[in-house]
ZALO-151816 format. One record per residue (C-alpha): residue number from 1; chain; x, y, z. Coordinates in steps of 0.25 Angstrom, whole numbers. Layout:
BEGIN
+-----+-----+-------+-------+-------+
: seq : mol :    xx :    yy :    zz :
+-----+-----+-------+-------+-------+
: NUM :   A :     X :     Y :     Z :
...
+-----+-----+-------+-------+-------+
This chain:
BEGIN
+-----+-----+-------+-------+-------+
: seq : mol :    xx :    yy :    zz :
+-----+-----+-------+-------+-------+
:   1 :   A :  -112 :    35 :    14 :
:   2 :   A :  -118 :    31 :    27 :
:   3 :   A :  -130 :    22 :    27 :
:   4 :   A :  -134 :    15 :    40 :
:   5 :   A :  -121 :    19 :    46 :
:   6 :   A :  -113 :    12 :    35 :
:   7 :   A :  -103 :    22 :    30 :
:   8 :   A :   -97 :    12 :    19 :
:   9 :   A :   -97 :    18 :     5 :
:  10 :   A :  -108 :    12 :    -4 :
:  11 :   A :  -101 :     5 :   -15 :
:  12 :   A :  -107 :     1 :   -28 :
:  13 :   A :  -100 :    -9 :   -37 :
:  14 :   A :  -105 :   -12 :   -51 :
:  15 :   A :  -101 :   -25 :   -58 :
:  16 :   A :  -101 :   -31 :   -44 :
:  17 :   A :  -101 :   -46 :   -49 :
:  18 :   A :   -89 :   -44 :   -58 :
:  19 :   A :   -75 :   -47 :   -57 :
:  20 :   A :   -71 :   -34 :   -49 :
:  21 :   A :   -85 :   -30 :   -44 :
:  22 :   A :   -86 :   -42 :   -35 :
:  23 :   A :   -73 :   -39 :   -29 :
:  24 :   A :   -77 :   -25 :   -26 :
:  25 :   A :   -89 :   -30 :   -19 :
:  26 :   A :   -82 :   -40 :   -10 :
:  27 :   A :   -71 :   -30 :    -7 :
:  28 :   A :   -80 :   -18 :    -4 :
:  29 :   A :   -90 :   -25 :     5 :
:  30 :   A :   -87 :   -20 :    19 :
:  31 :   A :   -80 :    -7 :    14 :
:  32 :   A :   -92 :    -2 :     6 :
:  33 :   A :  -107 :    -4 :     5 :
:  34 :   A :  -107 :   -12 :    -8 :
:  35 :   A :  -117 :   -13 :   -19 :
:  36 :   A :  -114 :   -23 :   -30 :
:  37 :   A :  -120 :   -20 :   -43 :
:  38 :   A :  -120 :   -32 :   -53 :
:  39 :   A :  -128 :   -36 :   -66 :
:  40 :   A :  -136 :   -43 :   -69 :
:  41 :   A :  -139 :   -49 :   -55 :
:  42 :   A :  -137 :   -43 :   -41 :
:  43 :   A :  -127 :   -50 :   -33 :
:  44 :   A :  -130 :   -58 :   -20 :
:  45 :   A :  -125 :   -47 :   -11 :
:  46 :   A :  -118 :   -51 :     2 :
:  47 :   A :  -113 :   -38 :     9 :
:  48 :   A :  -117 :   -29 :    -2 :
:  49 :   A :  -129 :   -24 :   -10 :
:  50 :   A :  -131 :   -29 :   -24 :
:  51 :   A :  -138 :   -23 :   -36 :
:  52 :   A :  -140 :   -27 :   -51 :
:  53 :   A :  -143 :   -19 :   -63 :
:  54 :   A :  -139 :   -17 :   -77 :
:  55 :   A :  -131 :    -4 :   -76 :
:  56 :   A :  -131 :    -2 :   -92 :
:  57 :   A :  -146 :     1 :   -91 :
:  58 :   A :  -151 :    16 :   -90 :
:  59 :   A :  -152 :    21 :   -76 :
:  60 :   A :  -146 :     8 :   -70 :
:  61 :   A :  -134 :    15 :   -64 :
:  62 :   A :  -142 :    26 :   -58 :
:  63 :   A :  -151 :    17 :   -51 :
:  64 :   A :  -139 :     9 :   -46 :
:  65 :   A :  -133 :    21 :   -40 :
:  66 :   A :  -146 :    26 :   -34 :
:  67 :   A :  -148 :    13 :   -27 :
:  68 :   A :  -133 :    11 :   -22 :
:  69 :   A :  -129 :    26 :   -20 :
:  70 :   A :  -115 :    22 :   -20 :
:  71 :   A :  -103 :    30 :   -14 :
:  72 :   A :   -94 :    22 :   -23 :
:  73 :   A :   -96 :    14 :   -36 :
:  74 :   A :   -86 :     4 :   -42 :
:  75 :   A :   -90 :     1 :   -56 :
:  76 :   A :   -85 :   -13 :   -60 :
:  77 :   A :   -96 :   -16 :   -70 :
:  78 :   A :   -91 :   -18 :   -84 :
:  79 :   A :   -89 :   -27 :   -95 :
:  80 :   A :   -75 :   -31 :   -93 :
:  81 :   A :   -74 :   -43 :  -103 :
:  82 :   A :   -64 :   -37 :  -113 :
:  83 :   A :   -68 :   -46 :  -125 :
:  84 :   A :   -83 :   -44 :  -122 :
:  85 :   A :   -81 :   -29 :  -123 :
:  86 :   A :   -73 :   -31 :  -136 :
:  87 :   A :   -85 :   -39 :  -142 :
:  88 :   A :   -95 :   -28 :  -138 :
:  89 :   A :   -89 :   -15 :  -136 :
:  90 :   A :  -102 :    -8 :  -135 :
:  91 :   A :  -106 :   -16 :  -123 :
:  92 :   A :   -92 :   -13 :  -117 :
:  93 :   A :   -95 :     2 :  -118 :
:  94 :   A :  -109 :     0 :  -111 :
:  95 :   A :  -104 :    -8 :  -100 :
:  96 :   A :   -91 :    -2 :   -97 :
:  97 :   A :   -92 :    13 :  -101 :
:  98 :   A :  -107 :    17 :  -101 :
:  99 :   A :  -110 :     9 :   -88 :
: 100 :   A :   -98 :    15 :   -81 :
: 101 :   A :  -102 :    29 :   -85 :
: 102 :   A :  -116 :    27 :   -79 :
: 103 :   A :  -110 :    22 :   -66 :
: 104 :   A :  -100 :    34 :   -66 :
: 105 :   A :  -111 :    44 :   -69 :
: 106 :   A :  -120 :    39 :   -58 :
: 107 :   A :  -109 :    37 :   -48 :
: 108 :   A :  -105 :    52 :   -50 :
: 109 :   A :  -119 :    57 :   -49 :
: 110 :   A :  -120 :    51 :   -35 :
: 111 :   A :  -106 :    55 :   -30 :
: 112 :   A :  -102 :    40 :   -30 :
: 113 :   A :   -87 :    37 :   -32 :
: 114 :   A :   -84 :    27 :   -43 :
: 115 :   A :   -74 :    17 :   -47 :
: 116 :   A :   -74 :    13 :   -62 :
: 117 :   A :   -67 :     0 :   -65 :
: 118 :   A :   -59 :     1 :   -78 :
: 119 :   A :   -48 :    -7 :   -84 :
: 120 :   A :   -33 :    -7 :   -89 :
: 121 :   A :   -39 :   -10 :  -103 :
: 122 :   A :   -41 :     5 :  -105 :
: 123 :   A :   -26 :     4 :  -110 :
: 124 :   A :   -20 :    -2 :  -122 :
: 125 :   A :   -10 :   -11 :  -115 :
: 126 :   A :     2 :    -6 :  -123 :
: 127 :   A :    10 :     1 :  -112 :
: 128 :   A :     5 :    -5 :   -98 :
: 129 :   A :     7 :     2 :   -84 :
: 130 :   A :    -4 :    12 :   -88 :
: 131 :   A :    -6 :    24 :   -79 :
: 132 :   A :   -20 :    30 :   -78 :
: 133 :   A :   -16 :    42 :   -87 :
: 134 :   A :   -11 :    33 :   -98 :
: 135 :   A :   -18 :    33 :  -112 :
: 136 :   A :   -29 :    23 :  -113 :
: 137 :   A :   -31 :    14 :  -125 :
: 138 :   A :   -40 :     2 :  -124 :
: 139 :   A :   -38 :    -9 :  -134 :
: 140 :   A :   -52 :   -16 :  -132 :
: 141 :   A :   -67 :   -12 :  -130 :
: 142 :   A :   -66 :   -15 :  -116 :
: 143 :   A :   -55 :    -6 :  -113 :
: 144 :   A :   -62 :     5 :  -122 :
: 145 :   A :   -75 :     4 :  -114 :
: 146 :   A :   -68 :     5 :  -101 :
: 147 :   A :   -60 :    17 :  -105 :
: 148 :   A :   -73 :    24 :  -110 :
: 149 :   A :   -79 :    20 :   -96 :
: 150 :   A :   -67 :    27 :   -89 :
: 151 :   A :   -70 :    40 :   -97 :
: 152 :   A :   -85 :    39 :   -95 :
: 153 :   A :   -84 :    36 :   -80 :
: 154 :   A :   -74 :    48 :   -77 :
: 155 :   A :   -83 :    57 :   -85 :
: 156 :   A :   -95 :    53 :   -77 :
: 157 :   A :   -88 :    52 :   -64 :
: 158 :   A :   -75 :    60 :   -63 :
: 159 :   A :   -72 :    55 :   -49 :
: 160 :   A :   -73 :    41 :   -53 :
: 161 :   A :   -61 :    31 :   -52 :
: 162 :   A :   -58 :    23 :   -64 :
: 163 :   A :   -50 :    11 :   -60 :
: 164 :   A :   -42 :     4 :   -71 :
: 165 :   A :   -39 :   -10 :   -67 :
: 166 :   A :   -36 :   -25 :   -70 :
: 167 :   A :   -41 :   -35 :   -60 :
: 168 :   A :   -43 :   -50 :   -57 :
: 169 :   A :   -52 :   -58 :   -48 :
: 170 :   A :   -61 :   -70 :   -47 :
: 171 :   A :   -71 :   -73 :   -58 :
: 172 :   A :   -85 :   -67 :   -59 :
: 173 :   A :   -97 :   -72 :   -67 :
: 174 :   A :   -94 :   -71 :   -82 :
: 175 :   A :   -80 :   -66 :   -79 :
: 176 :   A :   -67 :   -74 :   -75 :
: 177 :   A :   -56 :   -64 :   -76 :
: 178 :   A :   -42 :   -67 :   -79 :
: 179 :   A :   -38 :   -73 :   -66 :
: 180 :   A :   -50 :   -82 :   -64 :
: 181 :   A :   -47 :   -87 :   -79 :
: 182 :   A :   -33 :   -90 :   -76 :
: 183 :   A :   -37 :   -97 :   -63 :
: 184 :   A :   -48 :  -105 :   -69 :
: 185 :   A :   -38 :  -111 :   -80 :
: 186 :   A :   -27 :  -113 :   -70 :
: 187 :   A :   -36 :  -121 :   -60 :
: 188 :   A :   -40 :  -130 :   -72 :
: 189 :   A :   -25 :  -132 :   -76 :
: 190 :   A :   -27 :  -125 :   -89 :
: 191 :   A :   -17 :  -117 :   -97 :
: 192 :   A :   -21 :  -102 :   -97 :
: 193 :   A :   -15 :   -91 :  -107 :
: 194 :   A :   -10 :   -79 :  -100 :
: 195 :   A :    -6 :   -67 :  -109 :
: 196 :   A :     8 :   -63 :  -107 :
: 197 :   A :     6 :   -50 :  -115 :
: 198 :   A :    -6 :   -44 :  -107 :
: 199 :   A :    -2 :   -37 :   -94 :
: 200 :   A :   -10 :   -31 :   -83 :
: 201 :   A :   -10 :   -28 :   -68 :
: 202 :   A :   -21 :   -36 :   -62 :
: 203 :   A :   -27 :   -33 :   -48 :
: 204 :   A :   -35 :   -43 :   -40 :
: 205 :   A :   -49 :   -37 :   -40 :
: 206 :   A :   -52 :   -38 :   -25 :
: 207 :   A :   -39 :   -29 :   -23 :
: 208 :   A :   -44 :   -20 :   -34 :
: 209 :   A :   -58 :   -19 :   -27 :
: 210 :   A :   -51 :   -15 :   -14 :
: 211 :   A :   -43 :    -4 :   -21 :
: 212 :   A :   -55 :     1 :   -28 :
: 213 :   A :   -62 :     3 :   -14 :
: 214 :   A :   -49 :    11 :    -9 :
: 215 :   A :   -49 :    20 :   -22 :
: 216 :   A :   -64 :    23 :   -21 :
: 217 :   A :   -63 :    26 :    -6 :
: 218 :   A :   -51 :    35 :    -9 :
: 219 :   A :   -58 :    43 :   -20 :
: 220 :   A :   -49 :    40 :   -31 :
: 221 :   A :   -54 :    45 :   -45 :
: 222 :   A :   -49 :    45 :   -59 :
: 223 :   A :   -42 :    33 :   -66 :
: 224 :   A :   -34 :    23 :   -58 :
: 225 :   A :   -27 :    11 :   -62 :
: 226 :   A :   -29 :     0 :   -51 :
: 227 :   A :   -22 :   -14 :   -55 :
: 228 :   A :   -12 :   -24 :   -49 :
: 229 :   A :     2 :   -20 :   -46 :
: 230 :   A :     8 :   -31 :   -56 :
: 231 :   A :     8 :   -29 :   -71 :
: 232 :   A :     8 :   -43 :   -77 :
: 233 :   A :     4 :   -51 :   -89 :
: 234 :   A :    -9 :   -60 :   -89 :
: 235 :   A :     0 :   -72 :   -91 :
: 236 :   A :     8 :   -68 :   -78 :
: 237 :   A :    -5 :   -66 :   -71 :
: 238 :   A :   -10 :   -80 :   -74 :
: 239 :   A :     4 :   -86 :   -70 :
: 240 :   A :     3 :   -78 :   -56 :
: 241 :   A :   -11 :   -82 :   -54 :
: 242 :   A :    -8 :   -97 :   -57 :
: 243 :   A :     4 :   -96 :   -47 :
: 244 :   A :    -5 :   -89 :   -36 :
: 245 :   A :   -16 :  -100 :   -37 :
: 246 :   A :    -6 :  -112 :   -38 :
: 247 :   A :    -9 :  -115 :   -52 :
: 248 :   A :     2 :  -119 :   -63 :
: 249 :   A :     6 :  -106 :   -69 :
: 250 :   A :    11 :  -113 :   -81 :
: 251 :   A :    -4 :  -114 :   -85 :
: 252 :   A :    -4 :   -99 :   -89 :
: 253 :   A :     1 :   -99 :  -103 :
: 254 :   A :     8 :   -87 :  -108 :
: 255 :   A :     1 :   -81 :  -121 :
: 256 :   A :     0 :   -68 :  -128 :
: 257 :   A :   -13 :   -61 :  -127 :
: 258 :   A :   -14 :   -60 :  -142 :
: 259 :   A :   -17 :   -75 :  -142 :
: 260 :   A :   -28 :   -74 :  -132 :
: 261 :   A :   -39 :   -73 :  -142 :
: 262 :   A :   -46 :   -61 :  -135 :
: 263 :   A :   -56 :   -53 :  -141 :
: 264 :   A :   -52 :   -40 :  -137 :
: 265 :   A :   -38 :   -34 :  -138 :
: 266 :   A :   -31 :   -32 :  -124 :
: 267 :   A :   -20 :   -22 :  -120 :
: 268 :   A :    -7 :   -30 :  -117 :
: 269 :   A :    -2 :   -22 :  -105 :
: 270 :   A :   -13 :   -16 :   -97 :
: 271 :   A :    -5 :   -14 :   -84 :
: 272 :   A :    -9 :    -2 :   -76 :
: 273 :   A :    -1 :     8 :   -68 :
: 274 :   A :    -7 :     8 :   -54 :
: 275 :   A :     2 :    19 :   -47 :
: 276 :   A :   -10 :    29 :   -47 :
: 277 :   A :   -19 :    19 :   -40 :
: 278 :   A :    -8 :    15 :   -30 :
: 279 :   A :    -6 :    30 :   -26 :
: 280 :   A :   -21 :    32 :   -24 :
: 281 :   A :   -21 :    19 :   -15 :
: 282 :   A :    -8 :    21 :    -8 :
: 283 :   A :    -4 :     7 :   -11 :
: 284 :   A :     1 :    -2 :   -23 :
: 285 :   A :    -7 :   -11 :   -31 :
: 286 :   A :    -7 :   -26 :   -27 :
: 287 :   A :     3 :   -34 :   -36 :
: 288 :   A :    -1 :   -47 :   -43 :
: 289 :   A :     4 :   -56 :   -32 :
: 290 :   A :    -5 :   -49 :   -22 :
: 291 :   A :   -17 :   -49 :   -31 :
: 292 :   A :   -15 :   -64 :   -34 :
: 293 :   A :   -12 :   -68 :   -19 :
: 294 :   A :   -25 :   -61 :   -15 :
: 295 :   A :   -32 :   -68 :   -27 :
: 296 :   A :   -28 :   -81 :   -22 :
: 297 :   A :   -33 :   -77 :    -8 :
: 298 :   A :   -46 :   -73 :   -13 :
: 299 :   A :   -48 :   -87 :   -18 :
: 300 :   A :   -44 :   -93 :    -4 :
: 301 :   A :   -52 :   -84 :     4 :
: 302 :   A :   -65 :   -84 :    -3 :
: 303 :   A :   -64 :   -70 :    -9 :
: 304 :   A :   -67 :   -76 :   -23 :
: 305 :   A :   -79 :   -83 :   -18 :
: 306 :   A :   -83 :   -70 :   -12 :
: 307 :   A :   -83 :   -64 :   -26 :
: 308 :   A :   -92 :   -75 :   -31 :
: 309 :   A :  -102 :   -72 :   -19 :
: 310 :   A :  -102 :   -57 :   -23 :
: 311 :   A :  -106 :   -61 :   -37 :
: 312 :   A :  -117 :   -70 :   -33 :
: 313 :   A :  -130 :   -64 :   -40 :
: 314 :   A :  -144 :   -63 :   -34 :
: 315 :   A :  -153 :   -73 :   -39 :
: 316 :   A :  -163 :   -67 :   -49 :
: 317 :   A :  -153 :   -58 :   -56 :
: 318 :   A :  -158 :   -43 :   -55 :
+-----+-----+-------+-------+-------+
């Protein structure tokens, strides 16, 4: 672990330009020697190393691991657009299951600890308050690909940590996320539908990133639910977001998800029970107010611009 007197662990983050990946990079700088992996272009690294390659190609994961020699790996790279996965389930399997299995296999072969990011969408959403041991039952192609990924990762790397979560953050290129979508419409004075029958417990991505670093340092393994401490509807999330940022909450219109015109079916109540993670961490999960207050502060203190800076690509692509 020592290199030139630097005893910080080497951390490899895949999907570093994505919604969670950039938060991981920004949160881990200073605590780890960070290598950010992105595709198709490397990032304009500031305080971290950056590499780019197509991890679906034969041998690409092996070469990446040989180049970085990580102590820890956080695998964020995935296709997380639920409707895109529904339209092309074969692609979802390649990007979400097969790539994760390769990363797990190569991490295990080198003795590197691994966190694999999964989702609440592995459940059917009928009951809510899901514990880690509860029966899964994904209702769309995205959830099925992520559940298969969990199984493949644990088979390849039995000491890996699978984190099921639901988070929000500032937008990334090509993806806005729910919070940024609400804020964009609210700022423009536009009405925005909020589903009253879709429940989740969202956690701010930067808080999630800090928790992931604590968990990997604490050698947690197996499946763990890491999410916010408040189980709410997406309508309530939009209202609370509007109130936090000083917009008119009446712009958030209460609607049923059945009227949303979505391609893929979604589970209605995907809230996760986080008691096991709280026991492992020795602290409770942040509630929605704490996440939203910090989200607003990230806008004021430049953290959101920092995420954009992390995602800047090097000229010339690969």
